C-alpha positions in Angstrom: 0.0 0.0 -0.1 1.3 3.4 -1.0 0.5 6.4 1.2 1.1 10.0 0.3 1.6 12.5 3.2 0.9 16.0 2.4 1.9 18.8 5.0 3.7 22.0 4.6 5.7 21.3 7.9 8.8 19.4 7.2 8.9 17.9 10.8 5.4 16.6 10.6 6.2 15.0 7.1 9.3 13.4 8.2 7.7 12.1 11.5 4.7 10.5 9.8 7.0 9.0 6.9 9.4 7.4 9.5 6.4 5.9 11.4 4.6 4.6 8.3 7.9 3.3 6.7 8.5 1.1 10.0 4.9 -0.4 9.6 5.8 -1.6 6.1 4.1 1.1 4.0 5.7 2.8 1.1 5.5 6.6 1.6 5.7 9.6 -0.6 5.7 13.2 0.7 4.5 16.6 -0.6 4.8 20.0 0.9 1.9 21.5 -0.8 -1.3 20.8 -2.8 0.1 21.4 -6.2 3.0 18.8 -5.4 0.4 16.3 -4.0 -1.8 16.6 -7.2 1.3 15.8 -9.3 2.4 13.0 -7.3 -1.1 11.3 -7.4 -1.2 11.7 -11.2 2.2 10.1 -11.6 2.1 7.2 -8.9 -0.5 4.6 -7.9 -1.3 5.9 -4.4 -3.8 4.1 -2.3 -4.1 6.6 0.7 -3.5 10.2 1.1 -2.8 11.9 4.6 -3.2 15.5 4.2 -3.3 18.7 6.3 -6.3 20.7 5.9 -4.8 24.1 6.3 -1.7 24.8 3.9 -0.5 27.7 1.8 -1.7 27.8 -1.7 -4.2 25.1 -2.4 -6.1 24.1 0.9 -6.6 20.5 1.9 -10.3 20.8 0.8 -9.5 22.1 -2.6 -6.8 19.4 -3.1 -9.4 16.8 -2.0 -12.0 17.9 -4.5 -9.5 17.6 -7.4 -8.2 14.3 -6.2 -11.8 12.9 -6.1 -12.4 14.1 -9.7 -9.2 12.3 -10.8 -9.9 9.0 -8.8 -13.1 8.6 -7.0 -11.8 5.4 -5.3 -8.8 7.3 -3.6 -9.0 7.4 0.2 -8.1 10.6 1.9 -7.7 11.4 5.6 -7.5 15.0 6.4 -5.5 16.2 9.4 -6.6 19.4 11.2 -5.6 21.4 14.2 -9.2 22.6 14.7 -11.0 19.3 15.5 -14.8 19.9 15.8 -18.2 18.4 14.8 -18.4 21.0 12.2 -15.0 20.2 10.8 -15.9 16.4 10.6 -19.1 17.2 8.9 -17.4 19.5 6.4 -14.5 17.1 5.3 -16.9 14.1 5.1 -19.1 16.1 2.7 -16.1 16.9 0.6 -15.5 13.0 0.3 -12.8 12.4 2.9 -12.6 8.9 4.4 -11.7 10.2 7.9 -10.0 13.1 9.7 -7.6 13.5 12.7 -6.6 16.2 15.0 -3.2 17.7 15.6 -0.9 16.6 17.2 -1.5 13.2 15.5 -1.9 10.3 17.9 0.2 7.7 15.9 -1.5 4.7 17.5 -4.9 6.1 16.4 -3.5 6.9 13.0 -2.4 3.1 12.6 -6.0 2.1 13.6 -7.5 4.6 11.1 -5.3 3.3 8.3 -6.2 -0.4 9.1 -9.8 0.6 9.0 -9.4 2.0 5.5 -7.8 -1.2 4.4 -10.5 -3.1 5.9 -13.3 -0.9 4.3 -11.5 -1.5 0.9 -11.8 -5.2 1.2 -15.5 -5.0 2.3 -16.3 -2.7 -0.5 -14.6 -5.0 -3.1 -16.7 -7.9 -1.6 -19.8 -5.9 -1.7 -19.2 -4.8 -5.2 -18.9 -8.3 -6.3 -22.1 -9.2 -4.7 -23.8 -6.4 -6.1 -22.6 -7.2 -9.6 -23.9 -10.7 -9.2 -27.3 -9.3 -8.3 -27.3 -6.9 -11.1 -26.3 -9.7 -13.7 -29.3 -11.8 -12.3 -31.8 -8.8 -12.7 -30.6 -7.4 -16.0 -30.7 -9.3 -19.3 -27.4 -7.6 -20.2 -24.5 -7.0 -17.7 -23.9 -3.3 -17.2 -21.1 -1.7 -15.1 -23.1 0.8 -12.9 -21.0 1.5 -9.7 -20.8 5.2 -10.6 -23.6 7.7 -9.6 -24.1 8.7 -13.1 -25.0 5.2 -14.3 -27.1 4.6 -11.1 -29.2 7.5 -12.0 -29.5 6.3 -15.7 -30.5 2.6 -15.2 -33.7 3.2 -13.3 -34.7 5.6 -16.3 -33.8 2.8 -18.6 -36.1 0.4 -16.6 -39.0 2.8 -16.8 -38.7 4.1 -20.3 -38.3 0.3 -21.6 -41.8 -0.5 -20.7 -43.3 2.3 -22.8 -43.8 2.2 -26.6 -42.3 5.5 -27.3 -39.3 6.5 -29.4 -36.1 7.1 -27.5 -33.1 9.3 -28.4 -29.9 8.2 -27.0 -27.2 10.7 -27.0 -23.5 10.4 -26.0 -19.9 10.6 -27.2 -18.6 7.9 -29.6 -18.0 4.6 -27.7 -19.9 5.3 -24.6 -22.1 2.3 -25.1 -25.1 3.7 -26.8 -25.9 0.5 -28.8 -25.8 -1.6 -25.5 -28.3 0.7 -23.8 -30.6 0.2 -26.8 -30.2 -3.5 -26.6 -31.1 -3.2 -22.9 -34.2 -1.1 -23.6 -35.2 -3.8 -26.1 -34.6 -6.7 -23.7 -36.4 -5.0 -20.8 -39.5 -4.3 -23.0 -42.6 -6.2 -23.9 -40.9 -6.7 -27.3 -38.0 -8.6 -26.0 -39.1 -11.9 -27.8 -39.1 -9.9 -31.2 -36.0 -9.1 -33.3 -33.7 -6.5 -32.6 -32.4 -4.9 -35.9 -29.6 -2.3 -36.0 -28.9 0.0 -38.9 -25.8 2.2 -38.8 -26.9 5.2 -40.9 -23.3 6.4 -41.3 -22.3 3.1 -43.0 -24.9 3.2 -45.9 -24.5 4.8 -49.2 -26.9 7.6 -49.8 -28.5 5.8 -52.7 -29.2 2.7 -50.8 -30.9 4.3 -47.6 -34.5 4.2 -48.7 -34.2 0.7 -50.1 -32.4 -0.3 -46.8 -35.1 1.0 -44.5 -38.2 0.4 -46.5 -37.4 -2.4 -48.9 -38.0 -2.5 -52.7 -40.0 -4.3 -55.3 -38.5 -6.4 -58.3 -37.4 -4.0 -60.9 -37.6 -0.9 -58.9 -34.2 0.0 -59.9 -31.1 -1.3 -61.8 -30.0 -4.4 -59.7 -33.3 -5.0 -58.0 -33.7 -8.6 -59.3 -36.1 -9.7 -56.7 -38.4 -8.2 -54.0 -36.5 -7.4 -50.7 -37.9 -6.5 -47.3 -36.3 -3.5 -45.5 -35.2 -3.1 -41.9 -38.5 -1.8 -40.9 -40.3 -5.1 -41.8 -37.5 -7.2 -40.6 -38.2 -5.5 -37.1 -41.8 -6.3 -37.2 -42.9 -7.0 -33.5 -39.6 -6.0 -32.1 -37.2 -2.9 -32.1 -35.5 -0.9 -35.0 -32.4 0.7 -33.8 -31.1 3.5 -36.0 -27.6 4.4 -35.0 -25.7 7.8 -36.1 -29.2 9.2 -36.9 -27.6 12.5 -37.6 -26.1 10.9 -40.9 -29.6 10.3 -42.3 -30.1 12.3 -45.6 -32.2 15.2 -45.3 -34.5 14.0 -48.3 -35.2 10.6 -46.5 -36.0 12.5 -43.1 -39.6 13.3 -44.3 -40.2 9.5 -45.2 -38.9 8.3 -41.8 -41.2 10.9 -40.0 -44.2 9.6 -41.9 -43.4 6.1 -41.0 -43.0 6.9 -37.4 -46.4 8.9 -37.3 -48.4 6.6 -39.5 -46.7 3.2 -38.7 -46.9 2.7 -42.4 -44.1 2.3 -45.2 -44.0 2.4 -49.0 -41.2 0.1 -50.5 -39.3 1.5 -53.3 -41.3 0.7 -56.5 -44.5 -0.4 -54.7 -47.9 1.3 -55.2 -49.5 0.3 -51.9 -48.2 1.1 -48.3 -47.8 -1.6 -45.7 -48.3 -1.4 -42.0 -45.3 -1.9 -39.8 -45.2 -2.5 -35.9 -41.6 -1.8 -34.7 -40.5 0.4 -31.8 -37.8 2.8 -33.0 -34.7 3.6 -30.9 -32.2 6.2 -32.4 -28.7 7.3 -31.2 -26.3 10.0 -32.0 -23.2 11.9 -30.9 -24.3 14.9 -33.0 -25.7 18.2 -31.7 -29.2 17.7 -33.1 -30.7 21.0 -32.0 -27.6 22.7 -33.6 -28.2 20.7 -37.0 -31.9 21.8 -36.8 -30.8 25.4 -36.5 -28.6 24.9 -39.4 -31.1 23.2 -41.7 -29.3 19.9 -41.7 -31.9 18.0 -39.7 -35.8 18.4 -39.9 -37.2 20.0 -36.7 -40.4 18.0 -36.9 -38.5 14.7 -37.1 -36.2 15.8 -34.2 -39.2 16.4 -31.7 -40.9 13.2 -33.0 -37.6 11.3 -32.2 -37.0 13.0 -28.9 -39.9 11.8 -26.8 -37.4 10.5 -24.4 -33.7 11.6 -24.4 -31.1 9.6 -22.5 -27.5 11.1 -22.0 -24.9 8.4 -21.7 -22.1 9.8 -19.5 -18.5 9.5 -21.0 -16.1 7.2 -19.3 -14.2 10.1 -17.7 -17.2 11.0 -15.8 -17.8 7.5 -14.4 -14.4 6.3 -13.3 -15.9 4.0 -10.5 -17.1 1.7 -13.3 -13.6 1.2 -14.8 -12.6 -1.8 -12.4 -15.9 -3.6 -13.2 -15.4 -2.9 -17.0 -11.9 -4.1 -16.9 -12.8 -7.4 -15.2 -15.6 -7.9 -17.7 -13.3 -7.5 -20.6 -10.7 -9.7 -19.2 -13.2 -12.4 -18.8 -14.3 -12.0 -22.3 -11.0 -11.7 -24.0 -8.3 -13.4 -21.9 -7.3 -16.9 -23.0 -6.2 -17.7 -19.5 -6.8 -16.4 -16.0 -5.3 -12.9 -15.9 -5.2 -10.5 -12.9 -4.3 -6.7 -13.0 -2.1 -5.2 -10.3 -3.4 -2.2 -8.3 -0.8 0.1 -9.8 -1.9 -0.8 -13.4 -5.7 -0.3 -12.3 -4.8 3.1 -10.7 -3.2 4.3 -14.0 -6.5 2.9 -16.0 -8.8 4.8 -13.7 -6.9 8.1 -14.0 -6.8 8.0 -17.9 -9.4 10.2 -19.7 -10.4 7.8 -22.6 -11.3 10.0 -25.5 -12.7 6.8 -27.2 -14.6 6.0 -24.1 -15.7 2.3 -23.1 -14.7 1.2 -26.6 -11.2 2.3 -26.2 -10.9 0.6 -22.8 -12.4 -2.5 -24.3 -9.7 -2.6 -27.2 -7.2 -1.7 -24.7 -7.9 -4.7 -22.4 -8.3 -6.9 -25.5 -4.6 -6.1 -26.6 -3.2 -6.3 -23.2 -4.9 -9.9 -22.5 -3.5 -11.0 -25.8 0.1 -9.7 -25.5 0.7 -9.9 -21.8 3.5 -12.6 -21.2 2.6 -13.5 -17.5 -0.6 -14.0 -15.5 -0.6 -10.5 -14.3 -1.1 -7.1 -16.1 1.5 -4.8 -14.6 1.9 -0.9 -14.8 4.8 -1.3 -17.3 2.6 -3.2 -19.7 0.4 -0.2 -20.3 0.9 1.9 -23.3 2.8 5.2 -22.8 -0.2 7.5 -23.1 -1.8 6.1 -20.1 1.2 6.7 -17.8 1.8 10.4 -18.8 0.8 12.7 -16.0 -1.4 15.8 -17.1 0.7 18.9 -17.8 1.0 21.5 -14.9 -1.6 24.3 -15.2 1.0 26.9 -15.5 2.3 25.6 -18.7 2.4 28.1 -21.6 -0.3 27.7 -24.4 -3.9 27.4 -24.4 -5.7 24.2 -23.2 -7.2 23.5 -26.5 -3.6 23.7 -28.0 -2.2 21.2 -25.4 -5.3 18.8 -25.8 -4.8 18.9 -29.6 -1.1 18.1 -29.2 -1.7 15.2 -27.0 -4.5 13.9 -29.5 -2.2 14.3 -32.5 0.4 12.2 -30.7 -2.1 9.5 -29.9 -3.2 9.3 -33.5 0.5 9.3 -34.7 1.5 6.5 -32.3 -1.4 4.2 -33.0 -1.0 4.5 -36.7 2.7 3.8 -36.4 1.8 0.8 -34.4 -0.5 -0.7 -37.0 1.7 0.3 -40.0 -0.8 3.1 -41.3 -3.7 0.6 -41.5 -6.5 3.0 -40.8 -9.1 0.3 -40.2 -7.2 -1.2 -37.3 -6.0 2.2 -36.0 -9.5 3.4 -35.9 -10.7 0.2 -34.1 -7.9 0.6 -31.5 -8.7 4.2 -30.8 -12.4 3.5 -30.5 -13.4 5.9 -33.3 -14.7 5.3 -36.8 -12.6 5.4 -40.0 -14.4 8.7 -41.1 -13.4 10.2 -37.8 -9.8 9.0 -38.1 -9.6 10.5 -41.7 -10.9 13.8 -40.5 -8.5 13.9 -37.7 -5.5 13.0 -39.9 -6.4 15.7 -42.3 -6.9 18.1 -39.4 -3.3 17.4 -38.1 -1.8 17.2 -41.5 -0.7 13.5 -40.8 0.6 11.9 -44.1 2.5 8.7 -44.9 5.8 10.4 -44.2 4.8 11.1 -40.7 4.2 7.4 -40.1 7.6 6.1 -40.9 
């Protein structure tokens, strides 16, 4: 167990460090809040002992930033002003405990042992809760975070309704999985679940793909073909990347949703359809409506219920469960992950979200030599601490520099094969090509 001692008084730091070293703990020290944040970003720390009152950033400010970076990190605050009000304040901030100065070393040892025991108990409870969730839900969903615990009850309630649902979230957040969960929890669960990726279809095939066509309707239509609406009869039709739907076809989709009738290409008569429609996008549809790229009436028809899927950086508590699930899915032999590696995985921001984490674990499970994934096995971008706030340059410029380097490293790793690089990054090939153009990446850069 690695413990970080944060105190502006050198005597206090050295006293606590010596005491904890004798008890077998690895100890790091920091003299201020800024240094503490840097160490926590760089090293896998399990517990922080921190003075509440320090020059610069106070202990409560540092605590808030630490909790944002790693919600699983435990913090014991030390204060010279012990009171009920202080205890309530630090607990509301997310501290695990607090101690008064001068520190009673025997009591400190007991508090640390209590933290270790609570960690073990929470791990056991997490495993039990996951078992219960797996029994209750038709699809396993990692939901330890507050954001997902708010989302899942909404999924359960909306699943029982017949209405259209708009699922919104960044690329790779798991929109398709939520759509499948809505289907499995609905009264249509025995019917088909038909998925259409609107971004993957050529414009001239959209109408035929959705509504079907009659024989001879166009060149190459050698026989009658049912569309996806008919294939989803009695079940659910999931339209992914709905923002890519051509403007000319949006009016026909609107009519199909309102009238529950479709007209195949080349047909004279309409046909009734009974399919619940779920749609998903990472686009800003209201902005597209303002720009005239998406029909306003269709937007309001689709947006009966809207579900926001949080990005992985806002639900870091779910990362350990996701990692275990992916290891079970992809590892060819039992593989564990050391705490230091898990710490780095939790701190990383995942621009590709859950899909990026999945592909990362898939690669690690395949390439790791032993039965344990260690911190040194992780790719370099996961181990790079964030740049200090006083660095020169705008935030957007620093973010773009990191993104460009990640694209470059991944493309080099897969020898310029864009399909594999896009999959590894958890983005589509279209997005990859756009970003390559944005950052002027060419074949010469990949050598």
